[in-house]
C-alpha positions, 0 to 999 in steps of 0.5 A: 143492903145484903148484896153490900154485905154479901160482897165484902163477906169474904173481905171480912171473913179473909180479916178475920182469918188472919186476925186469928193466925197463931204467931209465927215463928219469925213474929215469937223471935222479933217479939222476944228479941223487944221484950229483951231490950225493954227488959234491960230499959230501967222500970222508971223508963217503963212507967214514965213511958206508961204514964205519958201515954195514959195520960195524952191519950186519956186526954185525946179520948175526952177531947174527942168526945166533945169534937165528934158529931152525934153518931149516924142513924139509919144507914145502909151500911153500903153509904157508911162505908163510902163515908168511912174512906172519905174520912179515912182519905182525910186522915191518911193526907193530915198524917202524911203531911205532919209525918213530912213536915216533922221528919224534915224539920230534925231530930228533936221537931221529929219527936213531937210527930208521936204525940201528933200521930196519936191523937190524929188515930184517935181522932179518926177512931172517934170519927169511924164510930160515929160513922158505923152509928156508935156512940162515943159518949158511951165510956165502952165505946170509948174503950172499944176504941182502944181495943181497935187501936190494941188490934192494928198496932200490937204482935201477933201473940198480943192480937189473938187475944185482944180479938178473941175479947172483941169477938164477944164484945158484949161479955168483955163490955160487962164485965169491964170496970167503970174505971178506964184507969183499970185498962193495961197502959204498960200493955197498951204502951209499951205494944204501940211502941214494939211496932212502930220504933223502926219506922220512927227511928227512921224518921229522925234521920237527917235527909231522909226523915221526911221520906220516912215520915210520909210513907210510914204514916200514910200506912199506919192509918191504913192499917188503922183504918181496915182494923177499924172498918172490919172492927165495927162491921164485927160489931154490926153483923154480930148484931 
């Protein structure tokens, strides 16, 4: 056990360093351009997108709670992570097939990729929580899943803020309202859309949509997998 922890520590520390890096000038310029674009969109558009993603994620959160297996107890971290990688491989392949099929089907079917991929990602995070021994029937664990999601798909500035709250999770969880509607859904959906917009727009282009959809979904699942693995490592090692 301790040999395994020693072996993963350089990777874990490097990941923490990345999460704490301040936004570069390029990051700031890109985020500024996205904010400028978002500011010219009608407020009604933002309200509709926030409500849509909020309801979609909440429905997946509720459904996944009952479909996910019981948390695994009393297992060495090395074996947990072996199971985790197997599960990640399964969900990556699922996302690749979904991205390729919706991308190849044309513009209107391609639009369905957004909710389908979102559901795949959230379901994967529920499975990851159980593998690492956390019970998703606990409201605060479902909240942690949303934080992992934000950490994976946000601008660097937002990543810094989210990571700081996750690093001191016991304090964050204690002070968060019991009502999940208090979660900042507007921020959640806007950061996520800004992060994946270019890839998802290219996926709607005829001829290249299937390739872009498969490649983009594979990379997005890899990013989510790395974030989830290290986020749960942080919880276990802190405990």
